[in-house]
N, C-alpha and C positions, 0 to 999 in steps of 0.2 A: 359155583357159577358157571354156566355154560357159555362158550364162546359164541354160539349161534342162538339167536332169539326168534328168527324168522319174521321179525317185525319189519325188516327192511326189504323183504322180498318183492315188494311192489314199487320200489324206487324212492322210498322216503326214509329219513333217519330222524332220530330224536336229539335235540340239543340239550345241554345242561339247563334245566328249568322246565323240561317237558314238552316244549314246542316241537312239533314234527314239521320238517321241511323237505323238499325234494333233494335228492342226493346230488343233483347237478346245480344246486344253488351256489352263488358266489361265496357264501360263508363256508360251505363245505369245501369248495375249491381252495379257499384260503387256508383252512387248517389242514387240509389234505396235502397241500404243497409244503407246509411247515413240517408235516410228518415225513414227506419225501426228503426234505432238506436234512432232517435229523438223521435219517438213515444214511445219507451221503456223508455226513459228519462222522457217523460211526465207522464208516469205511476208512476215512482218513485216520481216525484214532487207532484203527487196527494196523496201520503201517508202522514201520520201525522209525519212530520219531522221538524227540526228546521228551522226557517226563513232564517238563513244564507245559509243553503243548498238549500232551494227553490231559493234564489237569484242566487246562483252559477249555479244551474241547468237551470234557465231561461237564464242566460248569455251563457251557453253551447249550449242550444237549438238555440239561435240566431246565434252563431258561426257555428253550424251545417247547418243552412240555408245558411250561407255565403259559407261554404265549398261545399255544394250541388250545389250552383249556379256556383261556379268555375268549378266543375266537369261537369256540364250540359252545359257548353259553349264550342263551337268549338274554340280551341286555335288559329287556323289560320284565323278564320272569325269573331272574336269577334267584334261586332258592337256597343256595349253599355258598359258604365261603370258599373263595378260590385263592390260590397263591397269587402273589403280586409280582409284577415286573416293575423294577424301580429304576430311577435315574442312575443309581450307583452301578447298575448292570451295564448301562451305556458307557459310563465312565470307565468301567473295567475294560471294555473293548477298546476304548480310546487309549488307555494306558498301555495295553498290550501292543497296539499298533505303534504307538510312539516308541516303545522299547525296541521293537523289531526294526523300526526305521533308523535307529541310531547305528545299526551295523550294515544297512543296505546302501548301495550306491544310489544316488539320485536318478530318477527316471529321466531319460532323454528322448525315448521313443515309446510307442505302444509296444507291448510285449506279446508275442504269440504264446498261447497256452501250450504246455507240454515240456518235454525234456526228460521227464521221469514220471512213473505212474503216480507217485505220491503228489507231485505237483499237479498232474492232470486231474486226479480225484478232487483236489482242492479247488481247482478252477471250475470243474463241473458243479461242485457245491456252491460256488460263488454265483454261477449262472442260475441255479435253482433258487438261490436266495433272492436274486434280482426278480425272478418271475414271481416269487411269493410277495415281494414288495409291490409289484404291479397289481396283483390280484387284491391285496389288502388295501391298496390305495383306491382301487375301484370300489371295493366294498365300503370304504369310509365315505364315499360320496353320497351314499343312500342309507347308511346304517351306522350305528354307534361302534366306533373303534377308538380305543384309548390312544392319544397321541404318542405315548411312550412305546406302544407297539410298533408304530411306523418308524419312529426314531431308532429303536433297537434293531429292527430288520435292515434298515438302511446302513447303520454302522457295522452290522455283522457282515454285510457284503464287502465293505471296505476292509474289515479284519481278514476275511478269507482271501482277498486279493493280496494283501501284504503277507499273509501267512504262506501263500503260494510262492511269493518271491523269496521269503525266508527259507523255505524248504529248498528252493533252487540253489541258494547260497550254501546251505548246510550240506547238501548232497554233492556240491562241486559241479553242478550242471551250469552250462552257459545259457544265460537268457538270450532268447532269439528275438531281436528287435524286428518289428514290422517295418519293412521298407516298401512303401507303396510304389507300384509300377506307374510311372508317369509317361 
């Protein structure tokens, strides 16, 4: 199978199900942003982090491929079985968040991103995740998007925020509180 087909040379692409749509459509923007997020998560996974976080991130990357395939399919012309995103996937994120929260200090201020590249990579991924959520939300206003997709991506941004805080603690970096100038 060749990587290039030349079918997209005029600015359209094919969804799962065969429908061709412009490459600048909201659906393409949605799963393209998920792809970007998945790459950022790969960058986090490539850091020197605990094995448990590597395992979690690998599972998340798998779920993002699932989520991307759901977004890349024509909801009216789906011709093949696709993997499912399940409520348990959201519960997994919540459980991981709760587990990390047990060792973190309660937040008293907003926290400035940074302090270590691993923390910064994680906060960049969180921002990309939030952008994906905005795009998917907009898509859901006019097209079919499974509710579990929006719930998962919302919870994933929470997970990434807490993971960044956990990395800050694990790396012995001090969280920098935002102190607004008044």
